[in-house]
VORO-481016 format. One record per residue (C-alpha): residue number from 1; residue in one letter; chain; x, y, z. Coordinates in nm, 3 decimals, padded with zeros to 5 digits. Layout:
BEGIN
    n  res  chain        x        y        z
  NUM    A      A        X        Y        Z
...
END
This chain:
BEGIN
    n  res  chain        x        y        z
    1    X      A  -00.796  -02.505   01.172
    2    X      A  -00.722  -02.535   01.549
    3    X      A  -00.993  -02.667   01.734
    4    X      A  -00.954  -02.572   02.123
    5    X      A  -01.048  -02.803   02.425
    6    X      A  -01.055  -02.712   02.774
    7    X      A  -00.963  -02.905   03.100
    8    X      A  -01.168  -02.875   03.399
    9    X      A  -01.067  -02.592   03.642
   10    X      A  -00.930  -02.382   03.347
   11    X      A  -01.006  -02.027   03.369
   12    X      A  -01.167  -01.901   03.055
   13    X      A  -01.276  -01.583   03.174
   14    X      A  -01.237  -01.358   03.506
   15    X      A  -01.592  -01.523   03.598
   16    X      A  -01.606  -01.829   03.363
   17    X      A  -01.446  -02.127   03.487
   18    X      A  -01.454  -02.499   03.317
   19    X      A  -01.604  -02.676   03.602
   20    X      A  -01.737  -03.067   03.628
   21    X      A  -02.114  -03.119   03.641
   22    X      A  -02.317  -03.435   03.732
   23    X      A  -02.302  -03.686   03.428
   24    X      A  -02.115  -03.432   03.217
   25    X      A  -01.780  -03.187   03.221
   26    X      A  -01.950  -02.865   03.108
   27    X      A  -01.915  -02.485   03.094
   28    X      A  -02.138  -02.239   03.220
   29    X      A  -02.139  -02.014   02.929
   30    X      A  -02.337  -01.705   03.066
   31    X      A  -02.330  -01.758   03.437
   32    X      A  -02.289  -01.338   03.489
   33    X      A  -02.472  -01.124   03.325
   34    X      A  -02.168  -00.864   03.312
   35    X      A  -01.962  -01.102   03.108
   36    X      A  -01.894  -00.968   02.764
   37    X      A  -01.872  -01.307   02.617
   38    X      A  -02.202  -01.360   02.511
   39    X      A  -02.141  -01.065   02.261
   40    X      A  -01.866  -01.268   02.124
   41    X      A  -02.115  -01.491   01.918
   42    X      A  -02.203  -01.168   01.725
   43    X      A  -01.797  -01.101   01.645
   44    X      A  -01.692  -01.453   01.547
   45    X      A  -01.564  -01.493   01.237
   46    X      A  -01.672  -01.835   01.115
   47    X      A  -01.963  -01.621   01.014
   48    X      A  -01.957  -01.643   00.646
   49    X      A  -02.323  -01.530   00.633
   50    X      A  -02.565  -01.712   00.857
   51    X      A  -02.820  -01.460   00.968
   52    X      A  -02.830  -01.199   01.216
   53    X      A  -02.693  -01.309   01.569
   54    X      A  -02.851  -01.076   01.718
   55    X      A  -03.188  -01.231   01.753
   56    X      A  -03.012  -01.543   01.910
   57    X      A  -02.810  -01.295   02.174
   58    X      A  -03.116  -01.122   02.275
   59    X      A  -03.299  -01.448   02.323
   60    X      A  -03.018  -01.588   02.555
   61    X      A  -02.971  -01.281   02.739
   62    X      A  -03.337  -01.307   02.823
   63    X      A  -03.279  -01.659   02.941
   64    X      A  -03.036  -01.552   03.176
   65    X      A  -03.203  -01.273   03.322
   66    X      A  -03.482  -01.551   03.426
   67    X      A  -03.222  -01.689   03.637
   68    X      A  -03.145  -01.992   03.395
   69    X      A  -02.798  -02.122   03.318
   70    X      A  -02.677  -02.228   02.966
   71    X      A  -02.408  -02.517   03.004
   72    X      A  -02.176  -02.617   02.714
   73    X      A  -02.063  -02.994   02.714
   74    X      A  -01.752  -03.117   02.541
   75    X      A  -01.854  -03.388   02.285
   76    X      A  -01.592  -03.625   02.421
   77    X      A  -01.783  -03.642   02.746
   78    X      A  -02.128  -03.733   02.651
   79    X      A  -02.254  -04.063   02.648
   80    X      A  -02.282  -04.240   02.346
   81    X      A  -02.683  -04.344   02.373
   82    X      A  -02.835  -04.003   02.443
   83    X      A  -03.047  -03.839   02.179
   84    X      A  -02.912  -03.475   02.061
   85    X      A  -03.079  -03.274   01.756
   86    X      A  -03.032  -02.941   01.609
   87    X      A  -03.234  -02.626   01.649
   88    X      A  -03.220  -02.337   01.377
   89    X      A  -03.393  -02.127   01.171
   90    X      A  -03.405  -02.194   00.815
   91    X      A  -03.498  -01.965   00.524
   92    X      A  -03.405  -01.625   00.376
   93    X      A  -03.161  -01.424   00.609
   94    X      A  -03.305  -01.072   00.512
   95    X      A  -03.665  -01.213   00.611
   96    X      A  -03.550  -01.309   00.950
   97    X      A  -03.440  -00.973   01.015
   98    X      A  -03.788  -00.855   00.926
   99    X      A  -03.981  -01.131   01.057
  100    X      A  -03.849  -01.201   01.442
  101    X      A  -03.987  -01.501   01.619
  102    X      A  -04.245  -01.491   01.857
  103    X      A  -04.020  -01.713   02.083
  104    X      A  -04.230  -02.036   02.114
  105    X      A  -04.158  -02.184   01.752
  106    X      A  -03.870  -02.407   01.868
  107    X      A  -04.055  -02.545   02.152
  108    X      A  -04.384  -02.654   01.940
  109    X      A  -04.116  -02.844   01.711
  110    X      A  -03.938  -02.988   01.996
  111    X      A  -04.279  -03.091   02.137
  112    X      A  -04.363  -03.250   01.803
  113    X      A  -04.035  -03.422   01.740
  114    X      A  -04.021  -03.595   02.046
  115    X      A  -04.353  -03.703   02.028
  116    X      A  -04.274  -03.835   01.656
  117    X      A  -03.973  -04.001   01.766
  118    X      A  -04.118  -04.126   02.102
  119    X      A  -03.825  -04.050   02.320
  120    X      A  -03.689  -03.722   02.489
  121    X      A  -03.423  -03.540   02.366
  122    X      A  -03.129  -03.504   02.580
  123    X      A  -02.910  -03.238   02.437
  124    X      A  -02.894  -02.971   02.168
  125    X      A  -02.609  -02.947   01.905
  126    X      A  -02.599  -02.590   01.693
  127    X      A  -02.592  -02.690   01.316
  128    X      A  -02.376  -02.400   01.229
  129    X      A  -02.067  -02.225   01.363
  130    X      A  -02.147  -01.832   01.347
  131    X      A  -02.481  -01.634   01.255
  132    X      A  -02.814  -01.675   01.428
  133    X      A  -02.794  -02.047   01.436
  134    X      A  -02.535  -02.075   01.712
  135    X      A  -02.689  -01.869   01.995
  136    X      A  -03.036  -01.955   01.925
  137    X      A  -02.965  -02.351   02.003
  138    X      A  -02.849  -02.196   02.318
  139    X      A  -03.137  -02.005   02.429
  140    X      A  -03.342  -02.298   02.368
  141    X      A  -03.146  -02.520   02.567
  142    X      A  -03.134  -02.291   02.866
  143    X      A  -03.520  -02.300   02.880
  144    X      A  -03.520  -02.684   02.838
  145    X      A  -03.265  -02.730   03.097
  146    X      A  -03.055  -02.974   02.857
  147    X      A  -02.673  -02.906   02.750
  148    X      A  -02.503  -02.771   02.434
  149    X      A  -02.271  -02.985   02.282
  150    X      A  -01.937  -02.809   02.196
  151    X      A  -01.966  -02.892   01.835
  152    X      A  -02.165  -02.801   01.513
  153    X      A  -02.246  -02.924   01.171
  154    X      A  -02.037  -02.731   00.931
  155    X      A  -01.752  -02.547   01.071
  156    X      A  -01.918  -02.230   00.907
  157    X      A  -02.273  -02.180   00.773
  158    X      A  -02.431  -02.318   00.476
  159    X      A  -02.787  -02.221   00.313
  160    X      A  -02.937  -02.573   00.248
  161    X      A  -03.062  -02.882   00.539
  162    X      A  -02.846  -03.169   00.399
  163    X      A  -02.520  -02.947   00.366
  164    X      A  -02.372  -03.076   00.695
  165    X      A  -02.088  -03.310   00.846
  166    X      A  -02.370  -03.499   00.984
  167    X      A  -02.545  -03.607   00.661
  168    X      A  -02.216  -03.653   00.469
  169    X      A  -02.079  -03.884   00.713
  170    X      A  -02.425  -04.129   00.738
  171    X      A  -02.693  -03.916   00.976
  172    X      A  -03.004  -03.851   00.830
  173    X      A  -03.162  -03.511   00.875
  174    X      A  -03.511  -03.709   00.919
  175    X      A  -03.737  -03.654   01.085
  176    X      A  -03.725  -03.276   01.103
  177    X      A  -03.988  -03.049   01.198
  178    X      A  -04.053  -02.670   01.088
  179    X      A  -04.278  -02.418   01.256
  180    X      A  -04.409  -02.060   01.210
  181    X      A  -04.522  -01.786   01.463
  182    X      A  -04.864  -01.930   01.452
  183    X      A  -04.796  -02.264   01.573
  184    X      A  -04.800  -02.436   01.215
  185    X      A  -04.584  -02.744   01.219
  186    X      A  -04.454  -02.934   00.930
  187    X      A  -04.252  -03.288   00.980
  188    X      A  -04.042  -03.408   00.690
  189    X      A  -03.952  -03.758   00.687
  190    X      A  -03.837  -03.842   00.368
  191    X      A  -03.584  -04.124   00.249
  192    X      A  -03.354  -03.875   00.106
  193    X      A  -03.163  -03.597   00.227
  194    X      A  -03.221  -03.364  -00.062
  195    X      A  -03.618  -03.451  -00.067
  196    X      A  -03.612  -03.338   00.292
  197    X      A  -03.437  -03.027   00.204
  198    X      A  -03.700  -02.930  -00.071
  199    X      A  -03.987  -03.036   00.191
  200    X      A  -03.871  -02.801   00.477
  201    X      A  -03.751  -02.521   00.206
  202    X      A  -04.104  -02.502   00.062
  203    X      A  -04.271  -02.496   00.442
  204    X      A  -04.025  -02.192   00.504
  205    X      A  -04.166  -02.032   00.172
  206    X      A  -04.521  -02.128   00.283
  207    X      A  -04.475  -01.976   00.626
  208    X      A  -04.347  -01.639   00.485
  209    X      A  -03.983  -01.704   00.403
  210    X      A  -03.830  -01.819   00.728
  211    X      A  -03.897  -02.119   00.955
  212    X      A  -03.808  -02.256   01.257
  213    X      A  -03.656  -02.645   01.299
  214    X      A  -03.536  -02.924   01.512
  215    X      A  -03.414  -03.225   01.345
  216    X      A  -03.116  -03.453   01.277
  217    X      A  -03.180  -03.682   01.560
  218    X      A  -02.830  -03.861   01.657
  219    X      A  -02.670  -04.049   01.947
  220    X      A  -02.399  -03.902   02.123
  221    X      A  -02.197  -04.178   01.961
  222    X      A  -02.269  -04.024   01.615
  223    X      A  -02.210  -03.668   01.733
  224    X      A  -01.853  -03.784   01.828
  225    X      A  -01.814  -03.953   01.471
  226    X      A  -01.979  -03.701   01.261
  227    X      A  -01.971  -03.361   01.418
  228    X      A  -01.716  -03.044   01.359
  229    X      A  -01.579  -03.068   01.742
  230    X      A  -01.505  -02.796   01.985
  231    X      A  -01.625  -02.515   01.733
  232    X      A  -01.812  -02.339   02.018
  233    X      A  -01.512  -02.291   02.203
  234    X      A  -01.331  -02.157   01.911
  235    X      A  -01.580  -01.903   01.841
  236    X      A  -01.567  -01.811   02.201
  237    X      A  -01.180  -01.772   02.146
  238    X      A  -01.219  -01.544   01.832
  239    X      A  -01.473  -01.334   01.984
  240    X      A  -01.266  -01.291   02.321
  241    X      A  -00.967  -01.191   02.121
  242    X      A  -01.125  -00.974   01.882
  243    X      A  -01.288  -00.785   02.208
  244    X      A  -00.944  -00.740   02.317
  245    X      A  -00.798  -00.603   01.991
  246    X      A  -01.065  -00.336   01.988
  247    X      A  -00.954  -00.247   02.362
  248    X      A  -00.604  -00.250   02.290
  249    X      A  -00.616  -00.080   01.931
  250    X      A  -00.434  -00.354   01.784
  251    X      A  -00.497  -00.531   01.418
  252    X      A  -00.809  -00.798   01.485
  253    X      A  -00.738  -00.916   01.109
  254    X      A  -00.419  -01.032   01.216
  255    X      A  -00.508  -01.207   01.529
  256    X      A  -00.832  -01.389   01.325
  257    X      A  -00.598  -01.537   01.068
  258    X      A  -00.354  -01.656   01.363
  259    X      A  -00.642  -01.819   01.546
  260    X      A  -00.801  -01.959   01.235
  261    X      A  -00.487  -02.070   01.013
  262    X      A  -00.651  -01.838   00.763
  263    X      A  -00.557  -01.569   00.505
  264    X      A  -00.622  -01.203   00.426
  265    X      A  -00.609  -01.217   00.068
  266    X      A  -00.779  -00.889  -00.029
  267    X      A  -00.899  -00.549   00.128
  268    X      A  -01.129  -00.310  -00.074
  269    X      A  -01.454  -00.103  -00.079
  270    X      A  -01.767  -00.246  -00.217
  271    X      A  -01.859  -00.070  -00.551
  272    X      A  -02.125  -00.279  -00.699
  273    X      A  -02.386  -00.534  -00.517
  274    X      A  -02.625  -00.773  -00.728
  275    X      A  -02.863  -00.905  -00.467
  276    X      A  -03.191  -01.084  -00.468
  277    X      A  -03.401  -01.136  -00.203
  278    X      A  -03.576  -01.464  -00.079
  279    X      A  -03.867  -01.492  -00.303
  280    X      A  -04.019  -01.780  -00.489
  281    X      A  -03.761  -01.777  -00.784
  282    X      A  -03.477  -01.790  -00.570
  283    X      A  -03.640  -02.099  -00.342
  284    X      A  -03.635  -01.855  -00.064
  285    X      A  -03.236  -01.766  -00.050
  286    X      A  -03.065  -01.450  -00.047
  287    X      A  -02.830  -01.446  -00.314
  288    X      A  -02.611  -01.241  -00.588
  289    X      A  -02.253  -01.086  -00.621
  290    X      A  -02.097  -00.810  -00.477
  291    X      A  -01.764  -00.645  -00.653
  292    X      A  -01.503  -00.484  -00.426
  293    X      A  -01.226  -00.216  -00.577
  294    X      A  -00.881  -00.274  -00.400
  295    X      A  -00.767  -00.026  -00.123
  296    X      A  -00.424   00.009   00.057
  297    X      A  -00.183  -00.241  -00.058
  298    X      A  -00.440  -00.399  -00.293
  299    X      A  -00.503  -00.079  -00.471
  300    X      A  -00.582  -00.126  -00.852
  301    X      A  -00.711  -00.466  -00.805
  302    X      A  -01.061  -00.592  -00.807
  303    X      A  -01.275  -00.860  -00.641
  304    X      A  -01.593  -01.043  -00.667
  305    X      A  -01.759  -01.264  -00.412
  306    X      A  -02.070  -01.462  -00.482
  307    X      A  -02.327  -01.568  -00.223
  308    X      A  -02.638  -01.777  -00.143
  309    X      A  -02.697  -01.697   00.188
  310    X      A  -02.314  -01.765   00.276
  311    X      A  -02.042  -01.623   00.087
  312    X      A  -01.927  -01.876  -00.189
  313    X      A  -01.685  -01.795  -00.437
  314    X      A  -01.387  -01.548  -00.403
  315    X      A  -01.244  -01.394  -00.747
  316    X      A  -00.951  -01.165  -00.743
  317    X      A  -00.831  -01.032  -01.089
  318    X      A  -00.991  -01.283  -01.279
  319    X      A  -00.812  -01.584  -01.029
  320    X      A  -00.989  -01.799  -00.797
  321    X      A  -00.898  -01.751  -00.445
  322    X      A  -01.148  -01.951  -00.238
  323    X      A  -01.412  -02.167  -00.316
  324    X      A  -01.687  -02.353  -00.133
  325    X      A  -01.660  -02.529   00.098
  326    X      A  -01.381  -02.358   00.241
  327    X      A  -01.487  -02.034   00.427
  328    X      A  -01.497  -01.677   00.294
  329    X      A  -01.541  -01.366   00.559
  330    X      A  -01.560  -01.015   00.492
  331    X      A  -01.488  -00.830   00.807
  332    X      A  -01.469  -00.456   00.903
  333    X      A  -01.045  -00.400   00.897
  334    X      A  -01.085  -00.184   01.211
  335    X      A  -01.301  -00.389   01.433
  336    X      A  -01.306  -00.728   01.290
  337    X      A  -01.703  -00.761   01.285
  338    X      A  -01.824  -00.962   00.988
  339    X      A  -02.038  -00.833   00.726
  340    X      A  -02.285  -01.036   00.628
  341    X      A  -02.449  -01.117   00.292
  342    X      A  -02.777  -00.956   00.408
  343    X      A  -02.638  -00.651   00.541
  344    X      A  -02.363  -00.548   00.294
  345    X      A  -02.421  -00.222   00.138
  346    X      A  -02.219   00.007  -00.128
  347    X      A  -01.920   00.190   00.007
  348    X      A  -01.858  -00.040   00.299
  349    X      A  -01.501  -00.139   00.327
  350    X      A  -01.376  -00.480   00.417
  351    X      A  -01.078  -00.711   00.454
  352    X      A  -01.138  -01.073   00.283
  353    X      A  -01.020  -01.356   00.509
  354    X      A  -01.008  -01.675   00.406
  355    X      A  -00.988  -02.007   00.599
  356    X      A  -00.961  -02.399   00.522
  357    X      A  -01.285  -02.595   00.593
  358    X      A  -01.259  -02.865   00.880
  359    X      A  -01.112  -03.199   00.709
  360    X      A  -01.458  -03.358   00.765
  361    X      A  -01.621  -03.125   00.516
  362    X      A  -01.345  -03.205   00.239
  363    X      A  -01.443  -03.569   00.183
  364    X      A  -01.545  -03.666  -00.150
  365    X      A  -01.921  -03.698  -00.018
  366    X      A  -01.881  -03.331   00.108
  367    X      A  -01.739  -03.214  -00.236
  368    X      A  -02.049  -03.356  -00.389
  369    X      A  -02.291  -03.200  -00.145
  370    X      A  -02.180  -02.871  -00.092
  371    X      A  -01.886  -02.833  -00.349
  372    X      A  -01.854  -02.559  -00.628
  373    X      A  -02.051  -02.783  -00.885
  374    X      A  -02.329  -02.816  -00.650
  375    X      A  -02.368  -02.460  -00.670
  376    X      A  -02.330  -02.418  -01.064
  377    X      A  -01.960  -02.359  -01.080
  378    X      A  -01.800  -02.548  -01.361
  379    X      A  -01.462  -02.635  -01.186
  380    X      A  -01.347  -02.882  -00.971
  381    X      A  -01.275  -02.812  -00.583
  382    X      A  -00.915  -02.678  -00.510
  383    X      A  -00.812  -02.643  -00.133
  384    X      A  -00.755  -02.247  -00.026
  385    X      A  -00.400  -02.332   00.065
  386    X      A  -00.340  -02.433  -00.283
  387    X      A  -00.518  -02.148  -00.428
  388    X      A  -00.328  -01.881  -00.206
  389    X      A  -00.006  -02.021  -00.272
  390    X      A  -00.041  -01.973  -00.656
END
């Protein structure tokens, strides 16, 4: 997959230019309210689940309406000794849709986490590329007046706290703080990452199925060494191109595969959904399986996609075509809009596009942490490019 980096002076949009800032080289992401760019976070196609981005988009719009700026900085240009953390929501994606935040939760966890760490946080990094956990960190950064780093911890979305490039490359998720809308805050500072995930997951369940978290404190050097770099720029590029395809009535699926080095491997109509929502039995996850009946050139074929908050496993006519950690996206074939696991419905038509995960996610530790066997599949990981070529 290609990751983009823009030099100072590059025109990214008619009203958005990369320019140097004191101490950083940054991009003012949303300096003009008329810009369509903010909407591209709702139309990016690394989104294999990850919750409704509209909540984060509305929050970011509100920050702009207050006259604040949201600044994106290239990870190559951040000082090695700064402290950066993630900001995110954690829990069942459907609950998020029904139980939006009151707007203070992430500020409460930031305050508690800074006090616990004994030092100020100087930058925010999104934990995921896509879904709600990309625009939400940006809105928070805009309020706090600190930059957002052009990177994330997955190059996609994953359901559990420890499922990041940060963790598999040596950064602990702890301490992580979680809050609900009433101001209750839980801090997990466990020795083992999976224990931290269980503590924070149980807190989310106690909070009603969703929580708002800040954690993974890391230095600028650790960001450079462990993150999936320049993914926000990639999302920007995808979103802008999807909008252009809509305006010009061209094929967005073809453009998406070109930008991401992905593959369109199925197109069909959803004929069955088995979905369970984030209760105690499911440990707060939205999980299940959809079945698609092939249309167009895939007529007569069938596909099944499993999910746990995010799409995990694609089978076409009994053959595996993509498996975690590689990326599965279900897209509206006309608009390129992702169809998330929490909104997918019977009768929807979608194109299935698969993409290779970043190399930092394909290490032996990565496959152990979020590969097929972790999710209960009795199979070894095979890269998607090898599965597609069969």
